[in-house]
C-alpha positions as CSV (number, residue, x, y, z in Angstrom):
1,M,-47.8,201.1,205.2
2,D,-45.1,201.0,207.8
3,V,-45.8,202.5,211.1
4,D,-43.4,203.5,213.7
5,Y,-45.3,202.2,216.9
6,S,-42.8,203.9,219.1
7,T,-43.4,207.3,217.7
8,T,-47.1,206.9,218.0
9,A,-46.7,205.8,221.8
10,V,-44.9,209.0,222.4
11,V,-47.4,211.2,220.7
12,C,-50.1,209.3,222.6
13,S,-48.4,209.9,225.8
14,Q,-48.9,213.7,225.4
15,G,-52.7,213.3,225.4
16,S,-55.0,213.2,228.2
17,E,-54.9,210.7,231.0
18,N,-58.0,208.8,230.0
19,V,-56.8,208.3,226.5
20,T,-53.3,207.3,227.7
21,K,-54.9,204.8,230.1
22,E,-57.0,203.5,227.4
23,R,-54.0,203.2,225.3
24,E,-52.0,201.5,227.8
25,E,-54.7,199.1,229.0
26,T,-55.8,198.1,225.6
27,P,-53.1,196.4,223.5
28,L,-52.9,196.9,219.7
29,T,-52.3,193.1,219.4
30,T,-53.9,190.1,221.0
31,K,-51.8,187.5,222.6
32,R,-53.7,184.4,221.3
33,K,-53.4,185.2,217.6
34,G,-51.0,188.1,217.4
35,R,-53.0,190.2,215.1
36,F,-52.9,194.1,214.9
37,N,-56.0,196.0,215.7
38,I,-56.3,198.5,213.0
39,G,-59.7,199.9,214.0
40,L,-58.5,200.7,217.4
41,Y,-55.3,202.3,215.9
42,A,-57.4,204.5,213.6
43,K,-59.6,205.6,216.3
44,R,-56.6,206.5,218.6
45,R,-54.8,208.3,215.7
46,K,-57.9,210.5,214.9
47,L,-58.3,211.4,218.5
48,I,-54.7,212.5,218.6
49,M,-55.0,214.6,215.4
50,N,-58.0,216.4,216.7
51,E,-56.3,217.3,219.7
52,L,-53.3,218.6,218.1
53,M,-55.5,220.6,215.6
54,E,-57.3,222.3,218.7
55,E,-53.9,223.1,220.1
56,K,-52.8,224.7,216.7
57,L,-56.1,226.9,216.4
58,A,-55.6,228.1,220.0
59,A,-51.9,229.0,219.3
60,D,-53.0,230.9,216.0
61,T,-55.7,232.9,217.8
62,K,-53.3,233.9,220.3
63,L,-50.7,234.8,217.8
64,K,-53.2,237.1,215.7
65,S,-54.3,238.7,218.8
66,M,-50.8,239.6,219.6
67,Q,-50.2,240.8,216.1
68,N,-53.2,243.2,216.2
69,K,-51.9,244.6,219.5
70,V,-48.6,245.3,217.7
71,D,-50.3,246.9,214.8
72,Y,-52.2,249.2,217.1
73,R,-49.2,250.2,218.8
74,K,-47.6,251.0,215.5
75,R,-50.5,253.1,214.3
76,K,-50.7,255.1,217.5
77,A,-46.9,255.8,217.1
78,D,-47.5,257.0,213.5
79,D,-50.3,259.2,214.5
80,L,-48.3,260.8,217.2
81,E,-45.3,261.5,214.8
82,T,-47.8,263.1,212.3
83,L,-50.0,265.1,214.7
84,V,-47.1,266.3,216.9
85,P,-44.4,267.0,214.5
86,T,-41.0,268.1,215.4
87,P,-41.2,271.7,216.4
88,K,-40.1,273.8,213.4
89,Q,-39.3,277.5,213.0
90,R,-42.4,279.7,212.5
91,P,-42.8,280.7,208.9
92,R,-42.3,284.1,207.8
93,M,-45.3,286.2,206.9
94,P,-45.6,287.4,203.3
95,N,-45.0,291.0,202.5
96,T,-47.9,291.0,200.0
97,E,-51.4,290.1,200.5
98,S,-53.5,288.0,198.0
99,V,-55.9,290.4,196.5
100,I,-58.4,289.4,193.8
101,C,-58.0,290.9,190.3
102,K,-60.9,293.2,189.5
103,E,-61.0,291.9,185.8
104,N,-60.9,288.2,186.6
105,S,-61.5,286.8,190.0
106,D,-60.0,283.6,189.0
107,H,-56.6,285.1,189.8
108,V,-54.8,287.2,192.4
109,N,-52.6,290.2,192.0
110,L,-49.4,287.9,192.1
111,S,-47.0,286.4,189.7
112,K,-47.9,283.1,188.2
113,A,-45.2,281.2,190.2
114,Q,-45.9,282.9,193.4
115,S,-49.6,282.3,193.0
116,Q,-49.0,278.6,192.5
117,R,-46.8,278.4,195.7
118,R,-49.4,280.2,197.8
119,R,-52.1,277.6,196.5
120,K,-49.9,274.6,197.3
121,A,-49.2,276.1,200.8
122,T,-52.8,276.6,201.5
123,L,-53.5,272.9,200.5
124,R,-50.7,271.7,202.7
125,A,-52.0,273.9,205.6
126,L,-55.5,272.8,205.3
127,K,-54.8,269.0,204.8
128,P,-54.4,268.1,208.5
129,V,-57.7,270.1,209.1
130,H,-59.9,268.2,206.6
131,C,-58.1,265.0,205.6
132,T,-57.4,261.8,207.3
133,P,-53.7,260.9,207.9
134,R,-53.3,258.5,205.1
135,S,-55.6,260.3,202.6
136,T,-54.3,261.4,199.2
137,D,-57.5,262.9,197.9
138,Q,-57.9,266.8,197.9
139,T,-61.6,266.7,197.7
140,P,-62.2,267.1,201.5
141,I,-59.9,270.1,201.3
142,M,-62.1,271.7,198.5
143,N,-65.3,270.8,200.3
144,G,-64.0,272.5,203.5
145,M,-62.7,275.7,201.5
146,W,-66.0,276.0,199.9
147,A,-68.2,275.5,203.0
148,T,-66.0,278.2,204.7
149,L,-66.3,280.6,201.7
150,I,-70.1,280.2,201.5
151,N,-70.8,280.4,205.3
152,E,-68.3,283.0,206.3
153,N,-69.0,285.6,203.7
154,P,-71.9,287.8,202.7
155,P,-73.9,287.0,199.6
156,Q,-72.7,290.2,198.0
157,F,-69.1,289.2,198.2
158,I,-69.9,285.9,196.6
159,E,-71.8,287.4,193.9
160,S,-68.9,289.8,193.1
161,L,-66.5,286.9,193.0
162,V,-68.8,284.8,190.5
163,A,-69.7,287.8,188.3
164,N,-66.0,288.5,187.8
165,S,-64.9,284.8,187.2
166,K,-64.4,284.0,183.6
167,V,-64.6,280.2,184.5
168,C,-67.9,280.6,186.3
169,K,-69.4,282.7,183.5
170,T,-68.1,280.6,180.6
171,K,-68.3,277.0,182.0
172,V,-69.8,276.6,185.4
173,I,-73.1,278.8,185.1
174,P,-73.9,278.0,181.5
175,S,-73.6,274.4,182.2
176,I,-75.9,274.6,185.2
177,L,-78.4,276.7,183.4
178,K,-78.5,274.5,180.4
179,N,-79.4,271.5,182.6
180,N,-82.0,273.5,184.4
181,V,-83.4,274.9,181.1
182,T,-83.6,271.2,179.7
183,T,-85.4,270.1,182.8
184,Y,-87.8,273.0,182.7
185,E,-88.8,272.3,179.2
186,K,-89.9,268.9,180.0
187,S,-91.8,270.1,183.2
188,Q,-95.4,270.7,183.8
189,E,-94.8,274.4,184.3
190,N,-93.6,274.7,180.8
191,F,-97.0,273.0,179.6
192,V,-98.7,275.6,181.5
193,R,-96.6,278.4,180.0
194,S,-97.1,277.0,176.5
195,T,-100.8,276.6,177.0
196,G,-100.8,280.4,178.0
197,L,-99.2,281.4,174.8
198,L,-101.5,279.3,172.7
199,Y,-104.5,281.1,174.2
200,K,-103.0,284.6,174.3
201,G,-105.4,287.0,172.8
202,G,-107.8,284.2,171.7
203,L,-106.3,281.3,170.0
204,L,-103.0,281.4,168.0
205,T,-102.9,279.7,164.7
206,K,-100.6,276.5,164.3
207,N,-98.1,278.5,162.1
208,K,-98.1,281.5,164.4
209,Y,-97.3,279.2,167.4
210,K,-94.5,277.5,165.7
211,E,-93.0,280.7,164.5
212,T,-93.1,282.0,168.0
213,R,-91.5,278.8,169.4
214,K,-88.6,279.0,166.8
215,E,-87.6,282.4,168.0
216,K,-84.4,281.8,169.9
217,V,-83.2,284.3,172.5
218,D,-79.8,283.8,174.2
219,F,-79.5,285.7,177.4
220,M,-76.0,284.7,178.0
221,P,-73.4,282.9,175.5
222,G,-74.6,279.5,174.7
223,V,-77.8,279.5,176.9
224,S,-81.1,280.2,175.5
225,I,-84.4,280.9,177.4
226,P,-86.6,277.8,177.6
227,R,-88.6,277.0,174.5
228,Y,-92.2,276.3,174.4
229,V,-93.5,272.8,173.9
230,T,-93.8,271.6,170.4
231,Y,-97.3,272.2,168.9
232,D,-98.0,268.6,168.4
233,R,-97.1,267.6,172.0
234,L,-99.2,270.5,173.3
235,M,-102.2,269.5,171.2
236,S,-101.9,266.0,172.5
237,F,-101.5,267.3,176.1
238,I,-104.6,269.4,175.7
239,K,-106.8,266.5,174.2
240,G,-105.9,264.4,177.4
241,I,-107.2,267.1,179.8
242,N,-110.7,266.2,181.1
243,M,-113.0,269.2,180.9
244,G,-115.9,267.6,183.0
245,D,-119.4,266.6,182.1
246,V,-120.3,267.6,178.5
247,Y,-123.0,266.4,176.3
248,D,-124.3,266.4,172.8
249,L,-127.0,268.7,172.0
250,Q,-128.4,266.5,169.4
251,D,-129.1,263.7,172.2
252,F,-131.0,266.4,174.2
253,A,-133.0,267.3,171.1
254,A,-133.9,263.7,170.5
255,K,-134.9,263.3,174.1
256,K,-137.3,266.3,173.9
257,G,-138.7,265.3,170.5
258,K,-137.3,268.4,168.7
259,S,-135.5,269.1,165.6
260,P,-131.6,268.3,166.1
261,V,-129.2,271.0,166.4
262,H,-125.4,270.6,166.4
263,G,-124.0,271.7,169.6
264,V,-122.7,271.0,173.2
265,Y,-123.9,271.7,176.6
266,R,-122.6,271.2,180.2
267,S,-124.2,270.0,183.4
268,L,-124.8,273.4,185.3
269,E,-124.3,271.8,188.7
270,S,-120.7,270.4,187.8
271,L,-119.8,273.6,186.2
272,L,-120.7,275.8,189.2
273,L,-119.0,273.5,191.5
274,R,-115.8,273.5,189.5
275,L,-116.0,277.4,189.2
276,A,-116.8,277.6,192.9
277,D,-113.7,275.3,193.7
278,M,-111.5,277.4,191.5
279,Y,-112.5,280.8,192.8
280,L,-112.1,279.8,196.4
281,M,-108.6,278.5,195.7
282,L,-107.8,281.8,194.0
283,N,-109.3,283.8,196.7
284,D,-106.8,282.0,199.2
285,H,-103.9,283.7,197.3
286,S,-105.7,287.1,197.0
287,K,-108.9,288.3,198.5
288,F,-110.9,289.3,195.8
289,L,-114.3,287.6,196.2
290,H,-117.2,289.7,197.4
291,W,-119.7,288.1,199.8
292,F,-123.0,290.0,199.4
293,N,-124.7,291.0,202.6
294,D,-121.8,289.3,204.5
295,Q,-123.1,285.9,203.5
296,K,-119.9,283.9,203.1
297,G,-120.1,281.0,200.9
298,K,-123.2,282.2,199.0
299,F,-122.4,282.6,195.3
300,L,-124.7,284.8,193.2
301,V,-125.0,283.3,189.6
302,A,-126.0,285.1,186.3
303,I,-127.2,283.0,183.5
304,G,-128.1,284.4,180.2
305,A,-127.9,283.9,176.4
306,D,-127.4,285.7,173.2
307,A,-127.2,285.2,169.6
308,A,-124.3,286.6,167.6
309,P,-122.5,285.9,164.4
310,F,-120.3,282.6,164.8
311,G,-118.2,281.9,161.8
312,K,-120.1,280.5,159.0
313,D,-123.1,279.9,161.2
314,E,-124.6,283.4,161.6
315,T,-127.2,282.2,164.0
316,A,-125.2,280.6,166.6
317,T,-126.4,280.8,170.2
318,A,-124.6,280.6,173.4
319,Y,-125.6,280.3,177.1
320,L,-123.1,282.0,179.6
321,V,-122.7,281.6,183.3
322,S,-120.8,284.2,185.5
323,I,-120.2,284.4,189.2
324,L,-121.4,287.9,190.6
325,N,-119.0,287.6,193.5
326,V,-116.1,288.7,191.3
327,L,-117.9,292.1,190.9
328,E,-116.3,294.1,188.0
329,G,-114.9,290.8,186.8
330,V,-118.2,289.9,185.1
331,Q,-117.6,292.7,182.6
332,S,-114.5,290.8,181.3
333,C,-115.2,287.9,178.8
334,D,-112.7,285.8,180.9
335,H,-115.2,285.4,183.7
336,N,-118.1,284.4,181.5
337,Y,-118.2,280.6,180.9
338,L,-119.9,278.6,178.3
339,L,-122.9,276.5,179.4
340,M,-124.3,275.7,176.1
341,G,-123.5,276.3,172.4
342,G,-125.6,275.5,169.5
343,N,-125.8,276.2,165.8
344,C,-129.4,277.8,165.9
345,D,-131.2,280.9,166.5
346,E,-131.8,282.0,170.1
347,T,-135.6,281.5,169.4
348,H,-135.3,277.9,168.0
349,E,-137.7,275.5,169.5
350,L,-134.9,273.6,171.2
351,M,-133.7,276.7,172.9
352,Y,-137.1,277.1,174.7
353,E,-136.7,273.4,175.8
354,Y,-133.2,273.9,176.9
355,T,-134.2,277.1,178.9
356,K,-136.7,274.9,180.8
357,H,-134.0,272.5,181.5
358,V,-131.7,275.1,182.9
359,V,-134.6,276.4,185.0
360,E,-135.0,273.0,186.5
361,E,-131.3,272.5,187.2
362,I,-131.3,276.0,189.1
363,K,-134.3,274.9,191.3
364,E,-132.4,271.8,192.3
365,I,-129.1,273.6,192.9
366,E,-130.7,276.4,194.8
367,A,-132.1,273.9,197.2
368,K,-128.9,272.3,197.9
369,E,-125.9,273.1,200.2
370,Y,-122.4,272.0,199.2
371,D,-119.1,271.7,201.0
372,V,-116.0,273.0,199.1
373,H,-112.6,273.7,200.5
374,G,-114.2,273.1,204.0
375,I,-116.6,276.0,203.4
376,K,-120.4,275.6,203.2
377,I,-121.5,277.0,199.9
378,S,-124.8,277.6,197.9
379,F,-125.8,279.1,194.7
380,Q,-128.5,281.6,193.9
381,C,-129.5,282.7,190.4
382,R,-129.8,286.3,190.8
383,L,-129.5,287.9,187.4
384,V,-130.4,286.9,183.8
385,P,-128.5,289.4,181.6
386,S,-129.7,289.3,178.0
387,D,-130.8,291.5,175.0
388,Q,-134.5,292.3,174.8
389,K,-135.2,289.8,171.9
390,W,-134.1,286.9,174.1
391,M,-135.7,288.4,177.1
392,A,-139.2,288.6,175.6
393,S,-138.9,285.1,173.9
394,M,-137.9,283.3,177.1
395,C,-140.5,285.3,179.2
396,G,-143.2,284.0,176.8
397,E,-144.1,287.5,175.6
398,L,-144.7,289.2,172.4
399,N,-141.8,291.2,170.7
400,N,-141.1,294.8,171.2
401,A,-143.6,295.9,168.6
402,A,-146.6,294.9,170.7
403,T,-148.8,297.6,172.2
404,Y,-147.3,296.8,175.5
405,F,-143.8,296.7,174.5
406,S,-141.7,296.5,177.6
407,T,-140.8,293.5,179.6
408,F,-140.1,295.7,182.7
409,A,-143.4,297.4,183.1
410,N,-146.9,297.9,181.8
411,V,-146.1,300.8,179.8
412,S,-148.0,301.1,176.4
413,K,-147.5,303.2,173.2
414,A,-150.3,305.3,174.6
415,D,-148.6,306.6,177.7
416,I,-145.1,306.3,176.6
417,K,-144.5,310.1,176.6
418,T,-145.6,310.6,180.2
419,I,-142.8,312.8,181.4
420,D,-143.1,312.5,185.1
421,G,-144.1,308.8,185.0
422,K,-142.6,306.4,187.4
423,I,-142.4,302.6,187.9
424,G,-143.4,301.3,191.1
425,G,-146.5,300.5,193.3
426,D,-150.2,301.3,192.9
427,D,-149.6,305.0,193.1
428,C,-147.1,305.0,190.2
429,T,-147.7,305.4,186.5
430,W,-146.5,302.1,185.5
431,K,-146.1,298.7,187.4
432,T,-143.8,295.7,187.0
433,W,-145.4,292.4,185.5
434,A,-146.5,290.2,188.4
435,Y,-145.7,286.5,187.9
436,D,-149.1,285.5,188.8
437,K,-150.7,287.7,186.3
438,R,-148.2,286.3,183.6
439,L,-149.5,282.9,184.2
440,K,-153.1,283.8,184.3
441,D,-152.7,285.9,181.0
442,A,-151.0,282.9,179.3
443,D,-153.8,280.6,180.2
444,Y,-156.4,283.0,178.9
445,V,-154.4,283.2,175.5
446,K,-154.2,279.5,175.4
447,L,-158.0,279.2,175.7
448,F,-158.4,281.8,173.1
449,K,-156.3,280.1,170.7
450,T,-158.2,276.8,171.4
451,K,-161.6,278.4,171.0
452,N,-160.5,280.1,167.6
453,K,-158.6,277.1,166.5
454,I,-155.4,278.9,166.2
455,P,-152.4,276.5,166.4
456,D,-149.4,277.2,168.8
457,G,-146.5,278.6,166.7
458,S,-148.8,279.8,163.8
459,K,-147.3,282.6,161.9
460,A,-150.3,283.2,159.5
461,S,-151.0,287.0,159.6
462,N,-154.7,286.8,160.3
463,H,-153.9,284.4,163.4
464,R,-151.2,286.7,164.8
465,K,-153.5,289.9,164.3
466,K,-156.2,288.2,166.4
467,V,-153.8,287.0,169.0
468,T,-151.9,290.2,169.5
469,E,-155.2,292.3,169.5
470,Y,-156.6,289.9,172.1
471,I,-153.4,290.3,174.3
472,A,-153.6,294.0,174.1
473,S,-157.2,293.9,175.2
474,R,-156.1,292.3,178.4
475,K,-153.4,295.2,178.9
476,S,-150.8,292.4,178.8
477,R,-147.9,291.1,176.3
478,Q,-147.9,287.6,177.8
479,E,-148.6,284.8,175.3
480,F,-147.1,281.7,176.7
481,H,-145.9,280.5,180.1
482,P,-142.5,281.8,180.7
483,P,-139.7,279.2,179.9
484,L,-137.6,281.2,182.5
485,D,-140.5,280.4,185.1
486,K,-140.2,282.4,188.3
487,Y,-136.8,283.6,187.1
488,V,-138.4,286.3,184.8
489,S,-138.1,288.7,187.7
490,R,-134.4,288.4,187.6
491,V,-134.3,289.6,184.0
492,H,-132.7,293.2,184.0
493,I,-131.0,295.5,181.5
494,N,-127.6,297.1,181.8
495,E,-126.2,300.6,181.6
496,S,-124.3,303.3,183.3
497,D,-123.1,304.3,186.7
498,M,-125.2,304.3,189.9
499,N,-124.5,307.8,191.2
500,V,-125.5,309.9,188.3
501,L,-127.5,307.2,186.3
502,K,-131.1,308.5,187.5
503,N,-130.4,312.2,186.4
504,E,-128.7,311.4,183.3
505,C,-131.5,309.0,182.0
506,E,-134.3,311.3,183.2
507,M,-132.4,314.1,181.1
508,Y,-132.2,311.7,178.2
509,Y,-135.9,310.6,178.2
510,N,-137.1,314.3,178.7
511,C,-134.9,315.6,175.7
512,Q,-136.3,312.9,173.5
513,A,-140.0,313.4,174.7
514,L,-139.9,317.1,174.6
515,L,-137.9,318.0,171.6
516,L,-138.4,314.9,169.3
517,A,-141.6,313.7,167.4
518,N,-141.6,310.1,168.7
519,V,-140.4,308.3,171.7
520,K,-139.1,304.8,171.0
521,P,-139.4,301.8,173.4
522,T,-135.6,301.9,173.8
523,T,-135.9,305.6,174.7
524,W,-138.4,304.8,177.4
525,T,-136.4,301.6,178.7
526,I,-133.2,303.9,179.2
527,G,-135.2,306.7,180.8
528,K,-137.5,304.9,183.0
529,A,-136.7,301.1,183.4
530,I,-132.9,301.4,184.1
531,P,-133.1,303.9,187.0
532,F,-135.9,301.7,188.7
533,Y,-133.9,298.3,188.3
534,T,-130.6,300.0,189.3
535,D,-132.3,301.2,192.4
536,K,-133.6,297.7,192.9
537,I,-130.2,295.9,192.5
538,Y,-128.6,298.5,194.5
539,H,-130.7,298.0,197.5
540,D,-130.6,294.2,197.3
541,L,-126.9,293.9,196.7
542,G,-125.2,297.1,197.4
543,F,-124.0,297.4,193.8
544,G,-125.4,299.0,190.6
545,L,-126.0,297.6,187.1
546,G,-122.3,297.0,186.6
547,L,-123.0,293.5,187.9
548,N,-125.5,292.9,185.0
549,S,-123.1,294.0,182.2
550,M,-123.5,292.6,178.7
551,Q,-120.1,293.8,178.0
552,G,-118.3,290.7,178.8
553,R,-120.8,288.6,177.2
554,E,-120.6,290.5,173.9
555,A,-116.8,290.2,173.9
556,K,-117.1,286.5,174.7
557,H,-118.7,286.0,171.3
558,I,-115.6,287.5,169.5
559,K,-113.5,285.0,171.5
560,L,-115.6,282.2,170.6
561,S,-115.5,283.1,166.8
562,C,-111.7,283.0,167.3
563,Y,-111.9,279.7,168.8
564,A,-114.0,278.5,165.9
565,K,-111.9,280.1,163.2
566,N,-108.9,278.3,164.2
567,T,-110.4,274.8,164.5
568,T,-110.4,272.3,161.5
569,K,-113.3,270.3,162.8
570,G,-116.5,270.0,160.9
571,K,-119.7,271.8,161.8
572,Q,-121.0,269.0,164.0
573,L,-117.8,268.8,166.1
574,R,-116.8,272.5,166.1
575,W,-118.6,273.2,169.4
576,W,-116.8,270.4,171.1
577,Q,-113.4,271.9,170.1
578,V,-114.7,275.4,171.1
579,F,-115.8,274.1,174.5
580,K,-112.3,272.5,175.0
581,H,-110.3,275.7,174.0
582,E,-112.6,277.7,176.5
583,F,-112.1,275.3,179.3
584,M,-108.3,275.1,178.8
585,E,-108.1,279.0,178.9
586,L,-110.6,280.1,181.4
587,V,-110.5,277.2,183.9
588,W,-107.4,275.0,183.6
589,L,-105.1,277.8,183.2
590,K,-106.5,279.6,186.4
591,E,-106.3,276.4,188.3
592,N,-102.7,275.7,187.3
593,D,-101.3,279.2,187.5
594,A,-103.3,280.4,190.5
595,K,-100.8,282.9,191.9
596,K,-100.6,284.8,188.6
597,V,-104.3,284.7,188.0
598,A,-105.1,285.8,191.6
599,K,-102.8,288.7,191.4
600,K,-104.3,289.9,188.1
601,L,-107.8,289.6,189.5
602,H,-106.8,291.5,192.6
603,S,-105.2,294.3,190.6
604,T,-108.4,294.7,188.3
605,S,-110.9,294.5,191.3
606,H,-113.0,297.3,192.5
607,S,-110.0,299.0,194.0
608,E,-108.7,300.1,190.7
609,N,-107.1,303.5,190.5
610,E,-109.0,306.6,189.5
611,E,-108.0,306.3,185.8
612,K,-110.9,303.6,185.4
613,S,-113.6,306.4,185.7
614,F,-112.7,307.5,182.3
615,K,-113.5,304.3,180.7
616,D,-117.2,304.4,180.9
617,R,-117.5,307.9,179.7
618,Y,-118.7,308.9,176.1
619,I,-116.1,311.6,175.9
620,P,-113.6,311.4,173.0
621,P,-110.2,310.5,174.3
622,Y,-108.3,313.4,172.6
623,C,-110.8,315.8,174.7
624,I,-109.6,314.5,178.0
625,N,-107.1,316.7,179.7
626,N,-107.0,318.8,176.5
627,D,-107.8,322.6,176.8
628,T,-108.3,323.1,173.2
629,F,-111.3,320.7,172.9
630,C,-114.7,320.6,174.5
631,T,-116.1,317.5,176.0
632,C,-118.4,317.2,173.1
633,G,-115.3,316.9,170.5
634,Q,-115.7,320.4,169.1
635,P,-112.6,322.8,169.1
636,K,-112.6,325.6,171.6
637,S,-110.5,328.5,173.0
638,V,-108.2,327.6,175.8
639,T,-109.7,330.6,177.8
640,V,-113.1,329.4,177.8
641,T,-114.7,326.2,179.3
642,S,-116.7,325.0,176.5
643,C,-117.3,325.3,172.7
644,P,-119.6,328.1,171.1
645,I,-122.4,325.4,170.8
646,C,-122.2,324.1,174.4
647,C,-122.1,327.6,175.9
648,S,-124.8,329.2,173.7
649,D,-128.1,330.4,175.0
650,I,-130.1,327.9,173.2
651,F,-128.1,325.0,174.6
652,E,-128.6,326.3,178.1
653,L,-132.3,326.5,177.5
654,V,-132.5,323.0,176.3
655,V,-130.7,321.9,179.4
656,K,-133.0,323.9,181.7
657,S,-136.0,322.4,179.9
658,C,-134.8,318.8,180.3
659,K,-134.3,319.4,183.9
660,A,-137.7,320.9,184.4
661,G,-139.6,318.4,182.4
662,K,-141.2,321.0,180.2
663,I,-140.2,323.3,177.3
664,D,-139.0,326.8,178.6
665,G,-141.0,329.7,177.0
666,K,-137.7,331.3,175.7
667,L,-136.9,328.2,174.0
668,K,-140.2,328.3,172.0
669,V,-139.5,331.8,171.0
670,N,-136.0,330.8,169.6
671,I,-137.3,327.8,167.8
């Protein structure tokens, strides 16, 4: 490679002084041999190239900086030209204002061409306000116009524009609603809504649910109301819901060594805590819970059982739990909850064991205090509503055919017709059964059976005769220790209104005792026991026997039958399905639709309107507010207050005799 040493020397002379000196002091050729020093040349050449590169980079940086300044000046100049345009003549104001058409708010009352010109003029006028100088997108203009329209006008004006806009009604709103409907159909709220439909009036059949779901209702063109969840998806959803601690009754029977019975039962403690949590949550939405004697957090509980026809199992038995703090709510089947259900009679041997098990649970629960929703709560079993058959069985008593036939007091067939008799203390005709006496009598009966070699549960007629005669001789009706234990004193019966109950029952009893040949145990119970226990409950709780109503429990059996009727499970699994349906309707739905349920509870609470007063009267509906009928149901003249029978002299004498407690002399003459 030929090298121009003179050129190299010139370039090197432009370097630093040190390099120049080094170049001048160190020759490229040696004097002795005359060889060229290539290494030194390469080193010098590299050093020169680096120096030149640094100079070039510095020049480029300076050039770029100058170019940026030039560009900045150009942009500023352009902005000044745009923002401060050349003054023009002020545009002429239009002679016609833009007014929305009444038939269609998409257009104004101008010609098509004029409307188009004004729209373009509007866009041009708003572009400097909402767009950047070089922007070609009209979206910022639309955003600004929409924000101005929404924020600078009342909702009524916006509503009138949208309501009269064909574009909004045919394209915009349907599209939005369709998306919302699709989203809602997949939401949890629609599962709650569909579950409410399934359990409407009990339990819909599969076909009925599918038919209801197929019904399509369009509330505007192309938009239907949200459809219910498909039946299969809903059933799968329900199966996945946890209903708490539920156990097989057959396992309980095996544990107690009793004959097995198909059925299911719950843990009483977990059920009560779940109910307390639910009711406290509902009470936050609408204050409907009543705290007896101002003891906030104290829940009074009613636990009872009854047997009723249940599908193919005519002897099914159900134990139900209700919270008395809902007051009149206990009269509804929707506030009576399944505790146990089994395919057996209420006097089956396993039912005695289960009752003892429930009593032990109650004792443990009453001794505890719980914290729910930040409130200290406790439970007390206050009432055991039931029919007289179950009552006698679980109190360890003889049935109502015994000499001492009543669970409520020591009345016998000998003194059943005592007109002025009363239940109470030592100075009264009849006294309630003391718990200690019950236990003592049961022990004596047990010794008597052992002495006479009579096995427990023997149904031989000679054995039963000896036992019943011995019990009657002790002026008792107690045969066994009460499975209900100390809670036998919580057993009451239900009937009418507190204000007039005493007089009405007294009149009923006197009428039967004075004018009819025989007084039955039921007559005595209504006439004497009901007023006594009504007064007792009223003084304890401030409410009458409406709290101890069997109305809701009897209605519950109808609903349970409906659950069982629409289930395909076998007899051994039927109760599991019934418990699941009952839990979904009465607990899960209330928890997930709290506002609706709380509103319903508030409207049906003790502050109902006066029309409720007619519901518990035995007056034919057609007689109410009808001047052509008497309250007894017989026709009458409009000018008189009652029918010929009710206003007759004999009827008045009957009423007078019942009030006095003895037959009037004039009535004897007429008879």
